[in-house]
Every structure is written in structure tokens, then in C-alpha cells.
C-alpha positions, 0 to 999 in steps of 0.5 A: 209316124209310129208311136213309141211306148215311151213317148207319143211322138217318139222318132229317130233321126241323127243331126246337129246345130241348135240356135236359141236366140238370147240363150247362148252366146258363141265366141266371136269369130276371128279374122283381121286384116286390111279388109276390115280397115273400112269399119275402123275408119267408119267408127269416128264418123259414127261417134261424131254423129252420136255426139252431135245428137247428144247421145251418151251411150251406145251399144252394137247388136249383131248384124244380119244378112238380108233376110234378117238372120245372124251370121258368124260374119255379122257377129265378127263385124258387130264385135269389130265396130263395138271395139273401135267405138270403145277405143274413141271418144270417152264422151260416149259409153259403149256398152260391152256386147257381153253385158248387153247379151246377159241383160237381154237374156235375163229379160227375155229380149232379142236384139239382132238386125232391126228391132221395132220401136217398142222393143228399142225402148224396152232394150234402152230402158233396161240396158241403160243405153240411148242408141243401138247400132244395127247392120245389114249385109249385102254380098256384091260379087267380090265385096260385101256392103254393110249398111249401118243404122244408129237408132235412138232407143227413146224416140226410134229416130235415125241418128246415122245411116252409113254404107261401107264395103269390105273385100270378100276375101276367103276368110270373109266369105267363109264367115258370111256362110256360117250361121251362128250355130252355138253349142247350146244344150238341146231340149232332150225332153222330146225324141226327134222326128222321123218321116214315114208314110205318104206325103200330103202337100208340097211347097216348091221354091227356087232350089227349095222344096218343103214336103209335108208328111202329115200332122198328128195329135196327142191329146191337145198337142200337135206335132208336124213332120216336113222334109226339106230338100236343097236343090241348089248351093249350100245354104242355111236355114232357120226355123222360128218358134213364131211358126203357128197353126190356124184352126177352127173359126180362126183360132191359132197357137204358135209353136211350143217347140221346133226342130231341125236336123236332130235338135229341138228348140223351145218357146216362141222366141227360140230359133233352130238352125242348120246348114242345108247341103245340096241334094240332101234332104233335111228333117223339120218338125213343129210342135204346138200345144193348146189345140182342142181335141175336137179339131179334126182339120187344120186350116193352115200350118205356117212356118216362119223360116226368115225368107220365104213364106212356107204355108200348107192349107187344109191338113187333116190330123192323124190320129 
């Protein structure tokens, strides 16, 4: 991990794929056909349940996979359901998803998958919506099961829970595999990470390997470089700015920036994503600010990757 005269953490590696939650909005995926008939058929059922609960406004947020990750399929199904609801009874106002995204961006809020009660209340108050509909997708062989959940934003009460199944056609399967990798501008204020020197620690998971090459300091900033090798089928990876360092007697900081395959994302609420190809090593990095210069050893480096827990312990800082 050699330094450059231009930056204490100068690195070179090519890559792509940046996802900034609540910052960029990808264009909706395009697909149509009888495989989506179940989504259209479910809209009147949900509208009736919401009407019976006295709900006058609703919004649909991006559906996620079982690990809570948004995909092209999840966004497309959410768009489809939102459109079907809007074509239903005028007694219930359906909030336009683009307007909702703009409101969330302005207030630095996130809504995809299941959100906690406090976030629900805040989203409801700011967006003027009484209920949110979320979806969780489960692949089941030749079909995809979608669990729909309508939740009241004030009380967090579940107003409706429905399950539908759609055929896993070639188009649906392709959308399912694609993460929401929006064409966002990258954070170019820091050079990319390159992995050099001896490896320090290794975390082995089924078909996935994380190898720590070390963590180094520049004043109160610590940056760690990790190699990720996919030993199975093609898969997606999301790295969150909620990754953290623990040092001293339990003091901790969350990531100021996260890096994956050539792109940075900035802030605790950010995420950076990439497709991991079979047999190909990817480069991951995290940067933390506010680490006292007296700290020489890190007790814990925890990577939040929306799936398995990735933890490295007792890491001596490189100068």
C-alpha cells in the first residue's frame, strides 16, 4: 500500500458500479407479459384492504431480495404495482414514486424493503403518506414468490400481507440478477485502492473469500484494503457506509467512505455495489475518520455487506 506524493492513500485499479442510496434514481426496468398478471390481479385486493383500514394515501417502495438488497426486478415490480394501484379507486391517492424519491433524497431518508417504525413515521409525515407497501422476493426454482406487506406509517401496524408468484421467465431472471447500479457520479476526491504486500487475515464463507491486506493511517484517517474472491456462481455485493471500526476501550466510528471495484461512495447512508464474477478477485476498501493518532491496534473491522457478517479482529495499523 504505497503512498503517492499527491495523496496519502493513492491507489490504482479500474472498476465500475456505484450505488448511492437515495441519491440517484435509475430508469425503471422494462418488461411486460402474462408473467406479471399476478401483480395486476393483486392491486384491487390491496386497495380494498387499505380502504377498509381507512387509508387515504399510499406509496410503493423498491422491493428487495432476501438479503434486503434492491434489484432491477424489485424496482420494476414496485413500479408495476404502483401503476396498477394508481389506476384503481380514486378514494386512495397513490404517491408518485419519483416524487417520493425526491422527497427522501431531500431529507436524506431511505425506503426500500422493510423500514423500522421510526423511519416509517418520519417518511409518512414528510411525504404525506399514510401507508407504505414493501415487497420481498424469494426465488423458487422456475418461479419467484413475492411477499407484499402494507404498513401504516403512523402506527407501524401491518394492514395487509399477501403472497403472489410470477413465472421466472428469461427476462424476469435477468432483472433478478441485476443490482441497481445507477449511473451516479463517483467520488473522485480519493484515488482508488490497490492491494499490495502480504495478506493479514482471511474470512472464508461458502463460495466467497474476504482477505484483509492491512489498514494504514494518515493523521486521524484509517483506510483498509480487502480482496474479495467469488468461488461460486455470479453474484452481487453491496458494501454499506455503516461498516465500522472499534478501537480502544470500545470506541467506534462508521465509515466515511466505502470503495468497491473502482468507485467510492461517501457517507454512512451510502452503498456501493458490484457484480462479482466467478473466479475473479474484486477490490474492496473502507475509510474511517476520527481515529485518534495514539491508536496502534484496531479491535474490530466490521464490513456491512447485506448478507453475511465480515469481521476482522486485532489489526495492527501500518504507518
